[in-house]
N, C-alpha and C positions, 0 to 999 in steps of 0.2 A: 523262530521256533521257541516256544516256551519250554524252559528246562524244568523237568520234574526231578524229584529225588530218585534214589536207586530203583524205585518202583515204576520207572518209565514204561509207559504202555507200548504195545506193539506198533501202533500207528506212528508214534514218535520215532521209534527205531527205524521204521521203514522210510520216514522222511529223512532221517539222518543218513541212512545208507544210500539214499538217492543223491547225496552230495551236500546236504545242508549241514556243514560242519560248524558254521558260525553259530554262536549262542548269544541270545539277547542279554546284554549286560544288566539291564534293568530288572531282570527276573532271576538273577543268580541266587540260589538258596544259600543261607549262611554257612552250611556245612562245607560247601564247595570252596570257600575262600579262606578257610583256616589253613595253617601251615601243617601239612600232613606228616612232615618229618621233623617237627620241632621248630623252635623259634628261628627266624631268619637271621643270618649274619649280615647279609647285604640289605641295604635299605632303600636304594633308588627304585621308585615306582612300586614299593612294597604294598601300597594301598590300591594298586590297580586291580580291577575285578577279575582279571584272568589269573592273577598270582595264586598259587596253591591248587590250581585246578589241574586235573589229569584226565586225558581223554583217550579213548580208543580211536586211533587215527583213521580207521576205516569207516566206522559208523558215526563218529562224533559223540558217542555216549560218554558221559562223565563216569570216571572210575574212582573207587575208594582205594586207599592204600592196601587193604587186604586183597582186593581184586587184582591190583597190580602185582603184588608179591606172589599170588597164586599162579598167575600166568608166567612169571619169571621162573618159579620152581619147576614148571612143566617143560621149560625150554632146554634143548641140549646145548645151545649156544646163545648167549645174550650179549649184545653190544650196548654199552652204556655211554652214549654220546654226551659231550660236555662243551661248555664254553670254558676254556682252559683256566682263566684267572678268576672264576667265580667260586668262592669257597663253599657256597651252598650246594653247588653241583657235586663237589667231592664228598660232602656230608651225605647227600642222598645216594650217591654211588655206593658208599660204604654200607648203608642200610640195605640196599638192593643186593649187594654182594652176599651179605649174611643170609638174606632170604633165598638167594640162588643156591647157596651151599647147603641149606637146611634139608636134612633127610636123605642126602645122597650117600651111596655106598662108599664112594671115594671122594677125597677133596677135589674140587674142580680146579682147573688151571685158570690163572688170571694173567692175561696178556696185555702188555703196556705198549702203546705207541711211543711213549716218552723214553723208553729204554732201548737204545740201539742194539742190534744183534751182535755187534763186536764186543758187547759186555757179557756174552754167554759164559766165557771162562771165569770171569769175576763172580758172576751169580752162582756158578756151580760150586765155587769155594764155600758158599754159605749153606749148601745142602747138608743136612744133618746137624746143623748148629743147635746146641741145647737151648740157647736163649736168643733166638732170632727176633729182631726188632725192626720196626719201620726205619729207624735211624741207621741201622746196619745196612739195610738195602740202599738207602739214600747215599750213604758214604761210599759204598763199593761201586756204585754206578756213576759216582762223581756228579750227583744231581745238581749241586750248587753251582757248577760251571757248565751246565748243559744248555742254559738259555730258556728253560721252562720256568714257570712261576715257582715261587719259593716252596721248599719242603713243608713249611707251615700250612700252606694252602692245601697241599696234597696229602698231608699227614693222616686225615681221617680215612681216606680210601686205602692208603698204604697199610695202615694198621689193620684194617679189615682184611686186606689181602693176606698179610702174614698170619692173621688169626684163622682164616678159613682155608687157606691154600698152601701157605709156606712161602717158598721163594717164588717171586713172580717170573713170568716168561717175557723175554725181550722180543719186541715185535717191530721196533723202529728201524728206519734205514740209516746206516752209518754215514757220517759226513763225507767220507771219501767217495762213497758210491753216489751221493747226491751230486758231488762235483763232476764225477765221470759221466753220469747220465745227463746232467745239465749241459755238458759239452758235446757229447756224442749221441744223445738220445738212446734208444733201446739197442743201438749198435754196440753199446758198451757191454752188452750181455751176450752170452753164448746162446745158441739155439736151444740147448738143453735147459738153460736157466729160464728162457722165455716160455718153453713148454711147461716146465715145472710150476711156474708162477701163473700160468694161464693168461699170459700177456699178449695173446693174439690181438689183432686190431679191434678197437671198439667199434660198434655200429656207428656209422657216420653222424647220426643225429646226436648220440651221446657224446661223441668226441667234440662236436660243435658246441654243445652246451657246456662241456667241461672248459673249453677254451674261453668261452664268453664269461663263465663264472670266475675264472682266474683273473681276467681283466677287471671284473667288478670287485673282486676281493682285494685288488690292488688299487682301489679307489679310482678306477678308470684312468690311471696315470701311466699305464704301460701299453704299448701297441699290441695288436693281435699277434704279430710275429713273435713277440717275446712270450706270449701265452702259449703259443704252439711249441716253443722250446721248453717251457716249464711243464707242459702236460705229461711227458713221459715220467718225470720225477713224481708227480702226484699219483700217476697210475702205478708206478713201482711201489710207492708207499702203501697203497691200497692192497696190491697183490701180495706183497711180502707179509703184511699184517694178516691177510687172509690165510696165507700158507702156514704161518706160525700158529694161527688159531685152529686151522684144520688139523695140523699135526698134534697140537695139544689136546684137542677134542678126542682124537683117536687113541691117545695115550691114557687120558684120564676119564673119558666118557662124558665130560662136560667142560665147557670153557666160557669164561667171561672176558670181555675186551673193554679196556679203559682207553678211550680215544676221543678225538674231537668230532664234532657233529659232521664235518665234511667227509671224514673217512667212514663214518657209521651209516651214511645215507644208503638206502636200499637200491636206488636206481642205478648207481655206478660205483659205489664204494666197496668196502669189504664184503658185504653180503652178495654183491654181484659176482665177485671172484670165488667166494665159497661155494656158490651153487651154479657156476657157469657150466651149462650142459655140454658145450662143444669141446670141453677139455677134460671132462670126467671119464673115467674108464667105463666100458660098456656095463650097463645094468647097475652102476653105482650112483647113488644120490648123495649130494653133499648135505651136511646138517642144515636144517632150516633155522636160521637165526631169528631171534626176537630182537627188535631194535627199539631201544628207549632213547628218546631225544629230549634232553634237558635244554630248555630255551629260556631266554630272559624276556620279561615284559617290556613294553615300550608305551609311552603315553599316546602315541598315534595309532596304536593297535586296538581294534575293537573285536577282532575275531582271531581264532587260532591260526587261520590261514595267513593273517597279517604278520605272523611271527616266523613264517617260512621264507626261504629264499624266493625272490621274485619269480612268479610264473609256475611255482610248484605247489602241490597240495600235500597236506600232512601224510596221507596214505602212501604217497609216492616215496616218502623219505623214511617213515618210521611206522612202528606198530602202536607205540604209546608215546604221547607227548606230555611232558610235565613242565609247568611254567613256574619260574622263580622270579624274585626281584632281580634287578640289574646291578651288577658290580660297578663301582666307581672306577673310571679309567679315563685316560686322556683320549681324545679323538684319534683313532689309529691312523686316519688319513693325514693328520698333521705330522705325526711321527714318520710316516712313510715319505711325506714331502721333504722333511729334513734329511732323511736317508738319501733320497735322490739328489738333493742339493749337494750333500757331502761327496757323493760319488762323482758328480760332475766336476767338482773342484779338484778331486783326486786325479781324475782322468786328464783334466786340464794341466795339472802339474806334471803328470807323466809326459804329456806331449811337449812340454817346454823343457824337459830334461831334469825337472826337479824331483827329488825323492819324496 
């Protein structure tokens, strides 16, 4: 499909809507490859033709920054999916947060996957602070010991959060609940909690794909039985983040979510629980979220579809896809292999009576 500038004709849009999401790299106009949110901080694959491009995931049409921001301003809830350790993703999230807040009667809520709900009390202590800062938030939630990438990487989006919203909303699952659910599954929760979180059984096909994706995300180094045990934790994270988002939306009239792409996906992540009809009260509709998926370019990718998890199309996961350069990092599978090796040694020591 030959890509035109924003004056794409109707026939082009019809072809795109029919499923032609891939865009010929040799015909990309110069305006589409510029950095729409300022100079890139990450450099790997920065010269890739997909970098800097933003698409409507349903039609495949290229979008400009003003078009993206216009759609975000109209949304009651927006999920800003990220690759956690990519600093460009947090720069872009910051700009999109400012666009989301612009013109609203009340400051929108901003919900963070990275801040567990057991930090609610600490965050409440910041309310009404005369000089609230990003560092004050980082300090009070003990960010530096949380296991997330450094505050320096997240600083742009946290500064924007404080600027447009004030104190962020915790949406993450506390570590003690991760352990309980990891051991007992959803049996660790009461019936009331399961109902409030809309954690009824997933449709079988969605559950199957979730378990398969857990295996893949662990470099195919864990058995399916382990993925089945991990599935309730993933679902609980999604459901809790959705509940916190829904509550914040009802209180403020608008809510943005800062989260990883896995939780932001439309098919089974936070949007699934926000709008799950079988758990909504009669005649009530959940807020229809807009999902923005920030992804990294790869040398072997020639289409937007190539940047999605295997077997999925952009429209199944997001409403808008934005491509950035790739952050430099160690191969995660090498790191996971070392973790497994260390665990085997520890377990072996335990069996031999060694501490």
